[in-house]
N, C-alpha and C positions, 0 to 999 in steps of 0.2 A: 439457595446457591449450594452446589454440591462441593465435595472436598477438593475437586480439581480447580475450583475458582470460577467455573462457568455456571451460568444460570440454567437451572433445571426447568426448561420450558417444554411442555407437551405439544404434540402436533395440533391438538385442539386449541391450545392457547395461541399458537402461531396464527391459525386460521381466524380465531376470534379477534386477535389484534389487527390482522390485515383488514377484516371487514369493518372494524371500527375506524381505521384510517381512511378507508374509502368513503365511509359515511360522513366523516368530518370534512374531507375534501369537497364532496358534493355540496355539503351545507355551506361551506365558505364560498364556493362558486355561485350558489344561489343568492347569497347575501350580496356579493359583489355585483351580480347581474341586476339585482333590484336597485342598488345604489346608482349603477350606471344608467338604468332606465329613468330613474328619478331625475338625474342630472341632464339628460338629453331631451326628455319629453316635456319641453316648455312651450307654452302657447305664445305666438307672436303678439306683440303689443302695438296698438295703433298710436301714432303720434303725429303732431303737426309742427312743422318748422317753417320759418320764413328764411329762405336761403337766397342770398344775393337779391333781396327785394321781392322774391317770388314765393308764394305760399306753396309748400310741398306737404303732401300727406303720404305716409307710408306705414307699413307694418314690418317690424323687425323683431328678431329674437332679443329678449331682454339683456342678453350678454353682448350684443353688438356695440362696438365702440362708435363714437361719433365719426371717427376717421373712416371706418369701414362703411358706415351708412352713407357718407358723402361719396366715397369711391365706388362702392359696389352696388348701392341702391339708387344713387342719383347720377352716377357716371361723371362726377366732378373730380377728375383724376389729376387736376392741377396740384391739389394737396397731396404730398408725398408721404409714403410710409418708409421711415428710415430705420430707427432702432426699435420701435414699438415699445420703448420703455421710458419715453419722456426725457431722453437725454440728449437728443440731437437737434430738436426744433424743426425738423423738416415738415412736420404735420401741423405747424402753427396756423390757426385760424382765429378769427375774432367772433366772440359770442357776446351779444349785447354791448358791443364796443370794446370789449376787453379781450386780450390775446390769451389763448390757452393752447395746450398740447392736446390735440383732438384724439390722440391714441390713448390717453389716460382717463377719458371720461366716456360714460355710456350714453348712447343716443337718447335713451328714454329719460335721462335726467334733464334733457333740454326741450321737453315738450313746450311749445309756445314761444321758444326763444328765437332771436334773430341771429343768423349765422352769416358771416361774410368770409368768402374764400378768395383766393387769388383771382378767380374768374369774375368775382363781383367787384373787384377794384378797377379792373380795366382789361380791355381786349385789344388785339392788333387794330390799329387805326384810331383807337380811343384810349390811349394809355393813361394810367394814373401818373401824376407827377413823380412818384417814387419809382415806378416802373421805368419811366423815361430816363430818370437819373441813373438807375442801375445800368441801362444800356449805354448811356453817355460815358459813364466812368468805368465801364467794364467790370461791374460788380459781381461777376459770375464767371465760371469757366465751364465746368460740366453742366451746371444749371440745375442739378437735382435738388439742392437745398434752397434754390432761389425763391420759389413761392413762399416757403416759410420765412425766409429772410425778409422778403418784402412786406408780408403781413405783419411781422414782428416790428419792422422798422416804422411802418405807418402807426402802429399802436404805441410804439415808444415815443414818438413825437407828440401824440395825443396825451400820453401820461405826463410829459413834461409841461405841456400847455395847461393841463389841469392842476399842476403843482403837486403831483404825487411823487414823494421823495424816493430815492434809491439808497443803496448802501454808501454811495460816495457823495451824496448831496451835502455840501458844506453849509450852506445858508438856508435854514428852514423858515426864515422870517420874510425874506424878500422874494421877488419874482424868480422863478427857476429858469435857468438858461440851458440851452442845448449844447453844452460843451462837449468836446471830444471824449473826455473821460466819462461824462454822464451817459452819453450815447453808447459808448463801448461797454460800460458796466451793464446797462439794460439789455444789450444784445448778446451778452456772454452765454446765454442758453441756446443760441443758434450756432451750430457748428458748420463751418465751411471746410470740407476736407481738401479742397483745392487751395485754400489759403488766401482768398480774395478779401481779407478783412479790411485792409487799408482802402481799397476801392469802394467797399460797402460803406465805410465811414465817410468817404468823400461824397458819395451819392446822398447819404443822409444829411450831411452838412449843407449841401446845396439846397435840398428841399426845406431844411430848417432855416435857411438864410443865415447860417452861422459862418 
C-alpha cells in the first residue's frame, strides 16, 4: 500500500487477477454442470402395481410421485393435485387398504402394492355407497376435493370398524362407534375450500348407519 492509502497494483497484477477470476468462474460452472447432469441423468425404474383391481406395469423416473404416476402415466385423473405438500388431502388414495397422500410418496416405493383410486370405488351407473351418499347430501360444491374426500371417508369407516383409535377416541376397550366427533377428527386432513363439511359428515353418517 502506498502513502496515499491506495493499493499499489501493477498492470500485470490486474491482468493476472482477472485471469484467475475467469478460471475460478469456469471451474465453478463445470462443477455445477456436473452436479446438474448427475441429478437429471437417472434411468427409469420398472414397477408393477395393481390399480383398481387391474395389474399395471410401467417405467417411471425414480423421483415420480405416486400421484403423478396415476395422473400422468395411467391417466387416472380423478385423483387431484392440490397443494402438492400433503396438506389438503385432494390426492388421497388407498394403498393396501390404507389411505395415504399420494403426493408425498414415490411410485417406486409401492412396487407390488394394491392401489384404489376414486375410479376404483365406483363409476356413473355403479356408484359406491359413499359416492351415492355424497350426491344425496350435496357433499361437494366445486368438486375438486371430492375424490380425495370420498376415498378418505371410505377408509375412515374401515379404520373405525377395525378398531383403530384416533386422538378423540374415548373408550379404547369397547367397540368403536362412528360418532360425529370421531369421523370429523379422522377427516380433518381433507380440506374443502367450499366448506361442505356438514354435508360430508351427513353422507358419512348415513353410510355408517350412525
